[in-house]
PyMOL Python script that loads the backbone (N, CA, C, O; Angstrom):
from pymol import cmd

cmd.read_pdbstr("""\
ATOM      1  N   MET A   1     -12.449   9.084 -10.910  1.00  0.00           N
ATOM      2  CA  MET A   1     -12.659   7.789 -10.874  1.00  0.00           C
ATOM      3  C   MET A   1     -12.178   7.473  -9.418  1.00  0.00           C
ATOM      4  O   MET A   1     -10.964   7.409  -9.229  1.00  0.00           O
ATOM      5  N   VAL A   2     -12.769   7.335  -8.703  1.00  0.00           N
ATOM      6  CA  VAL A   2     -12.625   6.225  -7.665  1.00  0.00           C
ATOM      7  C   VAL A   2     -12.292   4.919  -7.585  1.00  0.00           C
ATOM      8  O   VAL A   2     -13.062   4.056  -8.007  1.00  0.00           O
ATOM      9  N   ARG A   3     -10.736   4.529  -6.862  1.00  0.00           N
ATOM     10  CA  ARG A   3     -10.515   3.216  -6.473  1.00  0.00           C
ATOM     11  C   ARG A   3     -10.901   2.401  -5.716  1.00  0.00           C
ATOM     12  O   ARG A   3     -11.025   3.216  -4.802  1.00  0.00           O
ATOM     13  N   ASN A   4     -11.173   1.602  -5.326  1.00  0.00           N
ATOM     14  CA  ASN A   4     -11.651   0.881  -4.164  1.00  0.00           C
ATOM     15  C   ASN A   4     -11.039   0.209  -3.758  1.00  0.00           C
ATOM     16  O   ASN A   4     -10.918  -0.881  -4.316  1.00  0.00           O
ATOM     17  N   LEU A   5     -10.162   0.565  -2.294  1.00  0.00           N
ATOM     18  CA  LEU A   5      -9.072  -0.510  -1.835  1.00  0.00           C
ATOM     19  C   LEU A   5     -10.161  -1.288  -0.448  1.00  0.00           C
ATOM     20  O   LEU A   5     -11.169  -0.908   0.147  1.00  0.00           O
ATOM     21  N   SER A   6      -9.503  -2.222  -0.405  1.00  0.00           N
ATOM     22  CA  SER A   6      -9.921  -2.979   0.934  1.00  0.00           C
ATOM     23  C   SER A   6      -8.867  -3.149   1.780  1.00  0.00           C
ATOM     24  O   SER A   6      -7.961  -3.819   1.285  1.00  0.00           O
ATOM     25  N   ILE A   7      -8.704  -2.805   2.773  1.00  0.00           N
ATOM     26  CA  ILE A   7      -7.408  -3.281   4.103  1.00  0.00           C
ATOM     27  C   ILE A   7      -7.700  -4.426   4.765  1.00  0.00           C
ATOM     28  O   ILE A   7      -8.776  -4.647   5.321  1.00  0.00           O
ATOM     29  N   PHE A   8      -6.792  -5.145   4.721  1.00  0.00           N
ATOM     30  CA  PHE A   8      -7.266  -6.464   5.848  1.00  0.00           C
ATOM     31  C   PHE A   8      -5.696  -6.380   6.821  1.00  0.00           C
ATOM     32  O   PHE A   8      -4.685  -6.983   6.461  1.00  0.00           O
ATOM     33  N   PRO A   9      -5.745  -5.763   7.723  1.00  0.00           N
ATOM     34  CA  PRO A   9      -4.321  -6.102   8.321  1.00  0.00           C
ATOM     35  C   PRO A   9      -4.116  -7.285   9.179  1.00  0.00           C
ATOM     36  O   PRO A   9      -3.126  -7.351   9.908  1.00  0.00           O
ATOM     37  N   ASP A  10      -4.942  -8.161   9.134  1.00  0.00           N
ATOM     38  CA  ASP A  10      -5.368  -9.428  10.356  1.00  0.00           C
ATOM     39  C   ASP A  10      -4.629 -10.465   9.379  1.00  0.00           C
ATOM     40  O   ASP A  10      -4.189 -11.501   9.878  1.00  0.00           O
ATOM     41  N   ASN A  11      -4.408 -10.122   7.403  1.00  0.00           N
ATOM     42  CA  ASN A  11      -3.661 -10.734   6.520  1.00  0.00           C
ATOM     43  C   ASN A  11      -2.286 -10.528   6.557  1.00  0.00           C
ATOM     44  O   ASN A  11      -1.551 -11.403   6.100  1.00  0.00           O
ATOM     45  N   CYS A  12      -1.863  -9.592   6.989  1.00  0.00           N
ATOM     46  CA  CYS A  12      -0.366  -9.059   6.656  1.00  0.00           C
ATOM     47  C   CYS A  12       0.703  -9.680   7.416  1.00  0.00           C
ATOM     48  O   CYS A  12       0.732  -9.890   8.629  1.00  0.00           O
ATOM     49  N   SER A  13       1.720  -9.989   6.394  1.00  0.00           N
ATOM     50  CA  SER A  13       2.768 -10.907   7.187  1.00  0.00           C
ATOM     51  C   SER A  13       3.855  -9.811   6.958  1.00  0.00           C
ATOM     52  O   SER A  13       5.002 -10.221   7.133  1.00  0.00           O
ATOM     53  N   GLY A  14       3.730  -8.542   6.614  1.00  0.00           N
ATOM     54  CA  GLY A  14       4.843  -7.942   6.966  1.00  0.00           C
ATOM     55  C   GLY A  14       6.063  -7.764   5.727  1.00  0.00           C
ATOM     56  O   GLY A  14       6.940  -6.902   5.789  1.00  0.00           O
ATOM     57  N   CYS A  15       5.940  -8.664   4.708  1.00  0.00           N
ATOM     58  CA  CYS A  15       6.900  -8.918   3.991  1.00  0.00           C
ATOM     59  C   CYS A  15       7.193  -7.332   3.289  1.00  0.00           C
ATOM     60  O   CYS A  15       8.260  -7.147   2.703  1.00  0.00           O
ATOM     61  N   ARG A  16       6.054  -6.097   3.410  1.00  0.00           N
ATOM     62  CA  ARG A  16       6.482  -5.036   2.633  1.00  0.00           C
ATOM     63  C   ARG A  16       6.722  -4.613   1.186  1.00  0.00           C
ATOM     64  O   ARG A  16       7.343  -3.638   0.764  1.00  0.00           O
ATOM     65  N   ALA A  17       5.962  -5.758   0.403  1.00  0.00           N
ATOM     66  CA  ALA A  17       6.010  -6.013  -0.660  1.00  0.00           C
ATOM     67  C   ALA A  17       5.078  -5.026  -1.347  1.00  0.00           C
ATOM     68  O   ALA A  17       5.423  -4.676  -2.476  1.00  0.00           O
ATOM     69  N   CYS A  18       3.789  -4.447  -0.776  1.00  0.00           N
ATOM     70  CA  CYS A  18       3.324  -2.824  -1.082  1.00  0.00           C
ATOM     71  C   CYS A  18       4.017  -1.847  -1.287  1.00  0.00           C
ATOM     72  O   CYS A  18       4.280  -1.341  -2.379  1.00  0.00           O
ATOM     73  N   GLU A  19       4.510  -1.373   0.223  1.00  0.00           N
ATOM     74  CA  GLU A  19       5.437  -0.240   0.224  1.00  0.00           C
ATOM     75  C   GLU A  19       6.354  -0.342  -0.755  1.00  0.00           C
ATOM     76  O   GLU A  19       6.495   0.749  -1.308  1.00  0.00           O
ATOM     77  N   LEU A  20       7.122  -1.291  -1.262  1.00  0.00           N
ATOM     78  CA  LEU A  20       7.994  -1.118  -2.588  1.00  0.00           C
ATOM     79  C   LEU A  20       7.710  -0.929  -4.157  1.00  0.00           C
ATOM     80  O   LEU A  20       8.347  -0.444  -5.091  1.00  0.00           O
ATOM     81  N   ALA A  21       6.504  -1.515  -4.016  1.00  0.00           N
ATOM     82  CA  ALA A  21       5.593  -1.437  -5.288  1.00  0.00           C
ATOM     83  C   ALA A  21       4.768  -0.104  -5.519  1.00  0.00           C
ATOM     84  O   ALA A  21       4.261   0.330  -6.553  1.00  0.00           O
ATOM     85  N   CYS A  22       4.789   0.372  -4.331  1.00  0.00           N
ATOM     86  CA  CYS A  22       4.237   1.864  -4.467  1.00  0.00           C
ATOM     87  C   CYS A  22       5.007   2.897  -4.210  1.00  0.00           C
ATOM     88  O   CYS A  22       4.632   4.040  -4.467  1.00  0.00           O
ATOM     89  N   ALA A  23       6.261   2.610  -3.634  1.00  0.00           N
ATOM     90  CA  ALA A  23       7.713   3.683  -3.902  1.00  0.00           C
ATOM     91  C   ALA A  23       7.966   3.467  -4.995  1.00  0.00           C
ATOM     92  O   ALA A  23       8.327   4.591  -5.344  1.00  0.00           O
ATOM     93  N   TYR A  24       8.086   2.683  -6.092  1.00  0.00           N
ATOM     94  CA  TYR A  24       8.854   2.637  -7.474  1.00  0.00           C
ATOM     95  C   TYR A  24       7.424   3.251  -8.757  1.00  0.00           C
ATOM     96  O   TYR A  24       7.526   3.745  -9.881  1.00  0.00           O
ATOM     97  N   HIS A  25       6.035   2.866  -7.781  1.00  0.00           N
ATOM     98  CA  HIS A  25       5.367   3.529  -9.005  1.00  0.00           C
ATOM     99  C   HIS A  25       5.433   5.255  -9.032  1.00  0.00           C
ATOM    100  O   HIS A  25       5.277   6.014  -9.988  1.00  0.00           O
ATOM    101  N   HIS A  26       5.688   5.514  -7.789  1.00  0.00           N
ATOM    102  CA  HIS A  26       5.924   7.274  -7.162  1.00  0.00           C
ATOM    103  C   HIS A  26       7.044   7.551  -7.881  1.00  0.00           C
ATOM    104  O   HIS A  26       6.723   8.402  -8.711  1.00  0.00           O
ATOM    105  N   SER A  27       8.405   7.218  -8.010  1.00  0.00           N
ATOM    106  CA  SER A  27       9.385   7.580  -8.407  1.00  0.00           C
ATOM    107  C   SER A  27      10.535   6.734  -8.993  1.00  0.00           C
ATOM    108  O   SER A  27      11.680   7.183  -9.042  1.00  0.00           O
ATOM    109  N   ASP A  28      10.236   5.591  -9.404  1.00  0.00           N
ATOM    110  CA  ASP A  28      11.043   4.738 -10.109  1.00  0.00           C
ATOM    111  C   ASP A  28      11.992   4.347  -9.426  1.00  0.00           C
ATOM    112  O   ASP A  28      13.023   4.385 -10.098  1.00  0.00           O
ATOM    113  N   TYR A  29      12.126   4.051  -8.593  1.00  0.00           N
ATOM    114  CA  TYR A  29      12.829   3.169  -6.995  1.00  0.00           C
ATOM    115  C   TYR A  29      12.523   2.909  -6.365  1.00  0.00           C
ATOM    116  O   TYR A  29      11.649   3.544  -5.775  1.00  0.00           O
ATOM    117  N   PHE A  30      13.103   1.435  -5.835  1.00  0.00           N
ATOM    118  CA  PHE A  30      12.433   1.420  -4.215  1.00  0.00           C
ATOM    119  C   PHE A  30      13.107   1.696  -3.174  1.00  0.00           C
ATOM    120  O   PHE A  30      14.250   1.368  -2.857  1.00  0.00           O
ATOM    121  N   ASN A  31      12.168   2.459  -2.540  1.00  0.00           N
ATOM    122  CA  ASN A  31      12.457   3.416  -1.366  1.00  0.00           C
ATOM    123  C   ASN A  31      11.542   3.471  -0.625  1.00  0.00           C
ATOM    124  O   ASN A  31      10.898   4.511  -0.763  1.00  0.00           O
ATOM    125  N   ARG A  32      10.966   2.418   0.557  1.00  0.00           N
ATOM    126  CA  ARG A  32      10.271   2.509   1.316  1.00  0.00           C
ATOM    127  C   ARG A  32       9.890   3.698   1.829  1.00  0.00           C
ATOM    128  O   ARG A  32       8.673   3.882   1.811  1.00  0.00           O
ATOM    129  N   LYS A  33      10.539   4.541   2.270  1.00  0.00           N
ATOM    130  CA  LYS A  33      10.205   6.044   2.673  1.00  0.00           C
ATOM    131  C   LYS A  33       9.628   6.860   1.627  1.00  0.00           C
ATOM    132  O   LYS A  33       9.317   7.965   2.071  1.00  0.00           O
ATOM    133  N   THR A  34       9.496   6.784   0.989  1.00  0.00           N
ATOM    134  CA  THR A  34       8.712   7.468  -0.165  1.00  0.00           C
ATOM    135  C   THR A  34       7.441   6.857  -0.324  1.00  0.00           C
ATOM    136  O   THR A  34       6.554   7.494  -0.892  1.00  0.00           O
ATOM    137  N   SER A  35       7.160   5.327   0.239  1.00  0.00           N
ATOM    138  CA  SER A  35       5.749   4.767  -0.203  1.00  0.00           C
ATOM    139  C   SER A  35       4.792   5.572   0.497  1.00  0.00           C
ATOM    140  O   SER A  35       4.933   5.998   1.643  1.00  0.00           O
ATOM    141  N   SER A  36       3.593   5.795  -0.424  1.00  0.00           N
ATOM    142  CA  SER A  36       2.339   6.002   0.510  1.00  0.00           C
ATOM    143  C   SER A  36       1.954   5.152   1.344  1.00  0.00           C
ATOM    144  O   SER A  36       1.388   5.584   2.348  1.00  0.00           O
ATOM    145  N   ILE A  37       2.108   3.943   1.217  1.00  0.00           N
ATOM    146  CA  ILE A  37       1.773   2.785   2.020  1.00  0.00           C
ATOM    147  C   ILE A  37       3.005   3.004   3.520  1.00  0.00           C
ATOM    148  O   ILE A  37       4.180   3.337   3.369  1.00  0.00           O
ATOM    149  N   GLN A  38       2.348   2.718   4.868  1.00  0.00           N
ATOM    150  CA  GLN A  38       3.695   2.053   5.601  1.00  0.00           C
ATOM    151  C   GLN A  38       3.049   0.762   6.620  1.00  0.00           C
ATOM    152  O   GLN A  38       1.906   0.678   7.069  1.00  0.00           O
ATOM    153  N   ILE A  39       4.189  -0.173   6.800  1.00  0.00           N
ATOM    154  CA  ILE A  39       3.434  -0.945   7.420  1.00  0.00           C
ATOM    155  C   ILE A  39       4.193  -0.767   8.416  1.00  0.00           C
ATOM    156  O   ILE A  39       5.305  -0.245   8.327  1.00  0.00           O
ATOM    157  N   LYS A  40       3.570  -1.268   9.698  1.00  0.00           N
ATOM    158  CA  LYS A  40       4.308  -1.332  11.246  1.00  0.00           C
ATOM    159  C   LYS A  40       3.966  -2.095  12.042  1.00  0.00           C
ATOM    160  O   LYS A  40       2.743  -2.235  12.021  1.00  0.00           O
ATOM    161  N   ARG A  41       4.535  -2.774  12.877  1.00  0.00           N
ATOM    162  CA  ARG A  41       5.043  -4.069  13.712  1.00  0.00           C
ATOM    163  C   ARG A  41       4.312  -3.497  14.808  1.00  0.00           C
ATOM    164  O   ARG A  41       4.634  -2.361  15.157  1.00  0.00           O
ATOM    165  N   ASN A  42       3.456  -4.042  15.363  1.00  0.00           N
ATOM    166  CA  ASN A  42       3.023  -3.941  16.817  1.00  0.00           C
ATOM    167  C   ASN A  42       3.807  -5.133  17.476  1.00  0.00           C
ATOM    168  O   ASN A  42       3.500  -6.311  17.290  1.00  0.00           O
ATOM    169  N   GLU A  43       4.749  -4.752  18.187  1.00  0.00           N
ATOM    170  CA  GLU A  43       5.776  -5.835  18.989  1.00  0.00           C
ATOM    171  C   GLU A  43       4.653  -6.504  19.993  1.00  0.00           C
ATOM    172  O   GLU A  43       4.388  -7.689  19.787  1.00  0.00           O
ATOM    173  N   LYS A  44       4.060  -5.907  20.934  1.00  0.00           N
ATOM    174  CA  LYS A  44       3.293  -6.468  21.362  1.00  0.00           C
ATOM    175  C   LYS A  44       2.395  -7.487  21.261  1.00  0.00           C
ATOM    176  O   LYS A  44       2.472  -8.575  21.831  1.00  0.00           O
ATOM    177  N   LYS A  45       1.469  -7.078  20.460  1.00  0.00           N
ATOM    178  CA  LYS A  45       0.582  -8.078  19.245  1.00  0.00           C
ATOM    179  C   LYS A  45       1.090  -8.998  18.461  1.00  0.00           C
ATOM    180  O   LYS A  45       0.478 -10.044  18.242  1.00  0.00           O
ATOM    181  N   GLY A  46       2.025  -8.788  18.045  1.00  0.00           N
ATOM    182  CA  GLY A  46       2.860  -9.113  17.090  1.00  0.00           C
ATOM    183  C   GLY A  46       1.971  -9.450  15.514  1.00  0.00           C
ATOM    184  O   GLY A  46       1.905 -10.505  14.885  1.00  0.00           O
ATOM    185  N   LYS A  47       1.397  -8.179  15.237  1.00  0.00           N
ATOM    186  CA  LYS A  47       0.502  -8.060  14.255  1.00  0.00           C
ATOM    187  C   LYS A  47       1.203  -6.902  13.524  1.00  0.00           C
ATOM    188  O   LYS A  47       2.334  -6.502  13.803  1.00  0.00           O
ATOM    189  N   PHE A  48       0.466  -6.442  12.625  1.00  0.00           N
ATOM    190  CA  PHE A  48       0.728  -5.646  11.630  1.00  0.00           C
ATOM    191  C   PHE A  48       0.397  -4.519  11.716  1.00  0.00           C
ATOM    192  O   PHE A  48       0.052  -4.501  12.897  1.00  0.00           O
ATOM    193  N   GLU A  49       0.177  -3.183  11.221  1.00  0.00           N
ATOM    194  CA  GLU A  49      -0.340  -1.936  10.860  1.00  0.00           C
ATOM    195  C   GLU A  49      -0.381  -1.727   9.327  1.00  0.00           C
ATOM    196  O   GLU A  49       0.679  -1.919   8.733  1.00  0.00           O
ATOM    197  N   ILE A  50      -1.387  -1.386   8.662  1.00  0.00           N
ATOM    198  CA  ILE A  50      -1.198  -0.819   7.000  1.00  0.00           C
ATOM    199  C   ILE A  50      -1.861   0.442   7.297  1.00  0.00           C
ATOM    200  O   ILE A  50      -2.988   0.605   7.764  1.00  0.00           O
ATOM    201  N   ILE A  51      -0.857   1.451   6.902  1.00  0.00           N
ATOM    202  CA  ILE A  51      -1.599   2.936   6.862  1.00  0.00           C
ATOM    203  C   ILE A  51      -1.247   3.846   5.728  1.00  0.00           C
ATOM    204  O   ILE A  51      -0.108   4.281   5.555  1.00  0.00           O
ATOM    205  N   LEU A  52      -2.324   4.129   4.923  1.00  0.00           N
ATOM    206  CA  LEU A  52      -2.178   4.384   3.532  1.00  0.00           C
ATOM    207  C   LEU A  52      -2.339   6.590   3.736  1.00  0.00           C
ATOM    208  O   LEU A  52      -3.150   7.359   4.253  1.00  0.00           O
ATOM    209  N   HIS A  53      -1.482   6.677   3.235  1.00  0.00           N
ATOM    210  CA  HIS A  53      -1.005   8.120   3.784  1.00  0.00           C
ATOM    211  C   HIS A  53      -1.734   8.665   2.111  1.00  0.00           C
ATOM    212  O   HIS A  53      -1.370   8.420   0.961  1.00  0.00           O
ATOM    213  N   ASN A  54      -3.055   9.602   2.742  1.00  0.00           N
ATOM    214  CA  ASN A  54      -3.634  10.413   1.797  1.00  0.00           C
ATOM    215  C   ASN A  54      -3.099  11.466   1.408  1.00  0.00           C
ATOM    216  O   ASN A  54      -3.394  11.924   0.304  1.00  0.00           O
ATOM    217  N   ASP A  55      -2.272  12.028   2.156  1.00  0.00           N
ATOM    218  CA  ASP A  55      -1.701  13.387   2.027  1.00  0.00           C
ATOM    219  C   ASP A  55       0.006  13.106   2.166  1.00  0.00           C
ATOM    220  O   ASP A  55       0.483  12.144   2.767  1.00  0.00           O
ATOM    221  N   PRO A  56       0.847  14.232   1.428  1.00  0.00           N
ATOM    222  CA  PRO A  56       2.130  13.833   1.294  1.00  0.00           C
ATOM    223  C   PRO A  56       2.918  14.471   3.275  1.00  0.00           C
ATOM    224  O   PRO A  56       2.793  15.534   3.884  1.00  0.00           O
ATOM    225  N   ILE A  57       3.533  13.382   3.558  1.00  0.00           N
ATOM    226  CA  ILE A  57       4.099  13.273   4.969  1.00  0.00           C
ATOM    227  C   ILE A  57       5.677  13.341   4.746  1.00  0.00           C
ATOM    228  O   ILE A  57       6.269  12.344   4.331  1.00  0.00           O
ATOM    229  N   GLU A  58       6.519  14.826   5.095  1.00  0.00           N
ATOM    230  CA  GLU A  58       7.914  14.449   4.592  1.00  0.00           C
ATOM    231  C   GLU A  58       8.074  14.315   3.483  1.00  0.00           C
ATOM    232  O   GLU A  58       7.888  15.227   2.678  1.00  0.00           O
ATOM    233  N   GLU A  59       8.718  12.356   2.956  1.00  0.00           N
ATOM    234  CA  GLU A  59       9.340  12.036   1.722  1.00  0.00           C
ATOM    235  C   GLU A  59       8.773  11.241   0.944  1.00  0.00           C
ATOM    236  O   GLU A  59       9.170  10.666  -0.070  1.00  0.00           O
ATOM    237  N   ARG A  60       7.189  11.246   1.833  1.00  0.00           N
ATOM    238  CA  ARG A  60       5.982  10.083   1.709  1.00  0.00           C
ATOM    239  C   ARG A  60       5.139  11.230   0.198  1.00  0.00           C
ATOM    240  O   ARG A  60       5.036  12.449   0.059  1.00  0.00           O
ATOM    241  N   PHE A  61       4.785  10.264  -0.498  1.00  0.00           N
ATOM    242  CA  PHE A  61       3.464  10.924  -1.635  1.00  0.00           C
ATOM    243  C   PHE A  61       2.589  10.385  -1.077  1.00  0.00           C
ATOM    244  O   PHE A  61       2.720   9.450  -0.287  1.00  0.00           O
ATOM    245  N   ALA A  62       1.562  10.908  -1.417  1.00  0.00           N
ATOM    246  CA  ALA A  62       0.255  10.953  -1.437  1.00  0.00           C
ATOM    247  C   ALA A  62      -0.007   9.832  -1.844  1.00  0.00           C
ATOM    248  O   ALA A  62       0.858   9.290  -2.531  1.00  0.00           O
ATOM    249  N   CYS A  63      -1.032   9.236  -1.622  1.00  0.00           N
ATOM    250  CA  CYS A  63      -1.459   7.580  -2.436  1.00  0.00           C
ATOM    251  C   CYS A  63      -2.509   8.570  -3.567  1.00  0.00           C
ATOM    252  O   CYS A  63      -3.266   9.514  -3.341  1.00  0.00           O
ATOM    253  N   ASP A  64      -2.152   7.881  -4.781  1.00  0.00           N
ATOM    254  CA  ASP A  64      -2.847   8.307  -5.852  1.00  0.00           C
ATOM    255  C   ASP A  64      -3.532   6.976  -7.013  1.00  0.00           C
ATOM    256  O   ASP A  64      -3.862   6.986  -8.199  1.00  0.00           O
ATOM    257  N   LYS A  65      -3.512   5.868  -5.870  1.00  0.00           N
ATOM    258  CA  LYS A  65      -4.619   4.715  -5.947  1.00  0.00           C
ATOM    259  C   LYS A  65      -3.847   4.026  -7.244  1.00  0.00           C
ATOM    260  O   LYS A  65      -4.451   3.121  -7.819  1.00  0.00           O
ATOM    261  N   CYS A  66      -2.487   4.431  -7.746  1.00  0.00           N
ATOM    262  CA  CYS A  66      -1.707   4.178  -8.874  1.00  0.00           C
ATOM    263  C   CYS A  66      -3.073   4.360 -10.637  1.00  0.00           C
ATOM    264  O   CYS A  66      -3.381   3.523 -11.485  1.00  0.00           O
ATOM    265  N   ILE A  67      -3.331   5.260 -10.524  1.00  0.00           N
ATOM    266  CA  ILE A  67      -4.556   5.921 -11.201  1.00  0.00           C
ATOM    267  C   ILE A  67      -4.145   5.743 -12.890  1.00  0.00           C
ATOM    268  O   ILE A  67      -4.862   5.499 -13.860  1.00  0.00           O
ATOM    269  N   ASN A  68      -2.572   5.993 -12.764  1.00  0.00           N
ATOM    270  CA  ASN A  68      -1.987   5.012 -14.368  1.00  0.00           C
ATOM    271  C   ASN A  68      -1.816   3.938 -14.531  1.00  0.00           C
ATOM    272  O   ASN A  68      -1.230   3.574 -15.551  1.00  0.00           O
ATOM    273  N   GLU A  69      -2.249   3.060 -13.621  1.00  0.00           N
ATOM    274  CA  GLU A  69      -1.951   1.537 -13.635  1.00  0.00           C
ATOM    275  C   GLU A  69      -3.336   1.005 -14.130  1.00  0.00           C
ATOM    276  O   GLU A  69      -4.231   1.710 -14.595  1.00  0.00           O
ATOM    277  N   LYS A  70      -3.375  -0.572 -13.928  1.00  0.00           N
ATOM    278  CA  LYS A  70      -4.557  -0.960 -14.399  1.00  0.00           C
ATOM    279  C   LYS A  70      -5.235  -1.267 -13.262  1.00  0.00           C
ATOM    280  O   LYS A  70      -6.461  -1.330 -13.170  1.00  0.00           O
ATOM    281  N   GLU A  71      -4.402  -1.468 -12.348  1.00  0.00           N
ATOM    282  CA  GLU A  71      -4.857  -1.773 -10.783  1.00  0.00           C
ATOM    283  C   GLU A  71      -3.848  -1.459  -9.928  1.00  0.00           C
ATOM    284  O   GLU A  71      -2.748  -1.854 -10.316  1.00  0.00           O
ATOM    285  N   PRO A  72      -3.868  -0.587  -8.370  1.00  0.00           N
ATOM    286  CA  PRO A  72      -3.344  -0.231  -7.676  1.00  0.00           C
ATOM    287  C   PRO A  72      -2.297  -1.624  -7.248  1.00  0.00           C
ATOM    288  O   PRO A  72      -2.534  -2.730  -6.761  1.00  0.00           O
ATOM    289  N   LEU A  73      -0.942  -0.867  -7.746  1.00  0.00           N
ATOM    290  CA  LEU A  73       0.180  -1.957  -7.041  1.00  0.00           C
ATOM    291  C   LEU A  73       0.479  -2.371  -5.821  1.00  0.00           C
ATOM    292  O   LEU A  73       1.414  -3.148  -5.626  1.00  0.00           O
ATOM    293  N   CYS A  74      -0.085  -2.021  -5.108  1.00  0.00           N
ATOM    294  CA  CYS A  74      -0.221  -2.662  -3.571  1.00  0.00           C
ATOM    295  C   CYS A  74      -0.777  -3.729  -3.603  1.00  0.00           C
ATOM    296  O   CYS A  74      -0.231  -4.804  -3.355  1.00  0.00           O
ATOM    297  N   ALA A  75      -2.320  -3.514  -4.015  1.00  0.00           N
ATOM    298  CA  ALA A  75      -3.467  -4.726  -4.262  1.00  0.00           C
ATOM    299  C   ALA A  75      -2.331  -5.890  -5.143  1.00  0.00           C
ATOM    300  O   ALA A  75      -2.064  -6.929  -4.539  1.00  0.00           O
ATOM    301  N   LYS A  76      -1.931  -5.750  -6.036  1.00  0.00           N
ATOM    302  CA  LYS A  76      -1.278  -6.317  -7.253  1.00  0.00           C
ATOM    303  C   LYS A  76      -0.506  -7.296  -6.667  1.00  0.00           C
ATOM    304  O   LYS A  76      -0.672  -8.507  -6.808  1.00  0.00           O
ATOM    305  N   PHE A  77       0.610  -6.578  -5.798  1.00  0.00           N
ATOM    306  CA  PHE A  77       1.816  -7.340  -5.143  1.00  0.00           C
ATOM    307  C   PHE A  77       1.480  -7.781  -4.105  1.00  0.00           C
ATOM    308  O   PHE A  77       2.408  -8.386  -3.568  1.00  0.00           O
ATOM    309  N   CYS A  78       0.201  -7.770  -3.306  1.00  0.00           N
ATOM    310  CA  CYS A  78       0.041  -8.495  -2.100  1.00  0.00           C
ATOM    311  C   CYS A  78      -0.077 -10.197  -2.262  1.00  0.00           C
ATOM    312  O   CYS A  78      -0.842 -10.844  -2.977  1.00  0.00           O
ATOM    313  N   LEU A  79       0.802 -10.586  -1.476  1.00  0.00           N
ATOM    314  CA  LEU A  79       0.469 -12.255  -1.490  1.00  0.00           C
ATOM    315  C   LEU A  79      -0.356 -12.430  -0.940  1.00  0.00           C
ATOM    316  O   LEU A  79      -1.109 -13.135  -1.611  1.00  0.00           O
ATOM    317  N   LYS A  80      -1.018 -12.073   0.570  1.00  0.00           N
ATOM    318  CA  LYS A  80      -1.589 -12.770   1.373  1.00  0.00           C
ATOM    319  C   LYS A  80      -3.298 -11.866   1.394  1.00  0.00           C
ATOM    320  O   LYS A  80      -4.211 -12.195   2.152  1.00  0.00           O
ATOM    321  N   GLY A  81      -3.364 -10.903   0.542  1.00  0.00           N
ATOM    322  CA  GLY A  81      -4.907 -10.292   0.450  1.00  0.00           C
ATOM    323  C   GLY A  81      -4.626  -9.099   1.704  1.00  0.00           C
ATOM    324  O   GLY A  81      -5.597  -8.886   2.430  1.00  0.00           O
ATOM    325  N   ALA A  82      -3.805  -8.594   1.890  1.00  0.00           N
ATOM    326  CA  ALA A  82      -3.952  -7.879   3.037  1.00  0.00           C
ATOM    327  C   ALA A  82      -4.203  -6.232   2.298  1.00  0.00           C
ATOM    328  O   ALA A  82      -4.366  -5.289   3.072  1.00  0.00           O
ATOM    329  N   ILE A  83      -4.213  -6.037   1.107  1.00  0.00           N
ATOM    330  CA  ILE A  83      -4.525  -4.969   0.493  1.00  0.00           C
ATOM    331  C   ILE A  83      -5.372  -5.642  -0.730  1.00  0.00           C
ATOM    332  O   ILE A  83      -4.872  -6.621  -1.285  1.00  0.00           O
ATOM    333  N   THR A  84      -6.761  -5.104  -1.212  1.00  0.00           N
ATOM    334  CA  THR A  84      -7.312  -5.773  -2.323  1.00  0.00           C
ATOM    335  C   THR A  84      -8.105  -4.682  -3.030  1.00  0.00           C
ATOM    336  O   THR A  84      -8.660  -3.827  -2.340  1.00  0.00           O
ATOM    337  N   TYR A  85      -8.196  -4.650  -4.316  1.00  0.00           N
ATOM    338  CA  TYR A  85      -8.632  -4.047  -5.085  1.00  0.00           C
ATOM    339  C   TYR A  85     -10.168  -4.552  -5.788  1.00  0.00           C
ATOM    340  O   TYR A  85     -10.591  -5.688  -6.002  1.00  0.00           O
ATOM    341  N   ASP A  86     -10.680  -3.437  -5.996  1.00  0.00           N
ATOM    342  CA  ASP A  86     -12.327  -4.405  -5.971  1.00  0.00           C
ATOM    343  C   ASP A  86     -12.600  -3.215  -7.459  1.00  0.00           C
ATOM    344  O   ASP A  86     -13.027  -2.095  -7.179  1.00  0.00           O
ATOM    345  N   PRO A  87     -12.348  -3.533  -8.848  1.00  0.00           N
ATOM    346  CA  PRO A  87     -12.639  -3.220  -9.897  1.00  0.00           C
ATOM    347  C   PRO A  87     -13.946  -2.644  -9.851  1.00  0.00           C
ATOM    348  O   PRO A  87     -14.161  -1.457 -10.098  1.00  0.00           O
ATOM    349  N   GLU A  88     -14.965  -3.621  -9.481  1.00  0.00           N
ATOM    350  CA  GLU A  88     -16.613  -3.232  -9.917  1.00  0.00           C
ATOM    351  C   GLU A  88     -16.704  -2.235  -8.867  1.00  0.00           C
ATOM    352  O   GLU A  88     -17.847  -2.459  -8.469  1.00  0.00           O
ATOM    353  N   GLY A  89     -16.353  -1.477  -8.296  1.00  0.00           N
ATOM    354  CA  GLY A  89     -16.607  -0.909  -7.168  1.00  0.00           C
ATOM    355  C   GLY A  89     -16.250   0.536  -7.777  1.00  0.00           C
ATOM    356  O   GLY A  89     -16.536   1.506  -7.075  1.00  0.00           O
ATOM    357  N   GLU A  90     -15.585   0.780  -9.156  1.00  0.00           N
ATOM    358  CA  GLU A  90     -15.134   2.356  -9.562  1.00  0.00           C
ATOM    359  C   GLU A  90     -16.081   2.873 -10.062  1.00  0.00           C
ATOM    360  O   GLU A  90     -16.013   4.039 -10.451  1.00  0.00           O
TER     361      GLU A  90
END
""", "prot")
cmd.dss("prot")
cmd.show_as("cartoon", "prot")
cmd.util.cbc("prot")
cmd.orient("prot")
């Protein structure tokens, strides 16, 4: 099953709720270092970059798009619409 996530970094406010939700999905605790999503701030531009890791890197888990959840938690908890999920795209 393919779960369609769309990323809109211009909408990101840097709250990092997506990182925390993702980390909890993988390990049942809130540790942004284990999240499949990484939010980076570009200080010069004042904008955020959203990185989705599809392969495990160091402590980070590979994104499984929350396969056991009704919808990917990063999209569910993104209040600004920086990460969205389209269930019709499955």
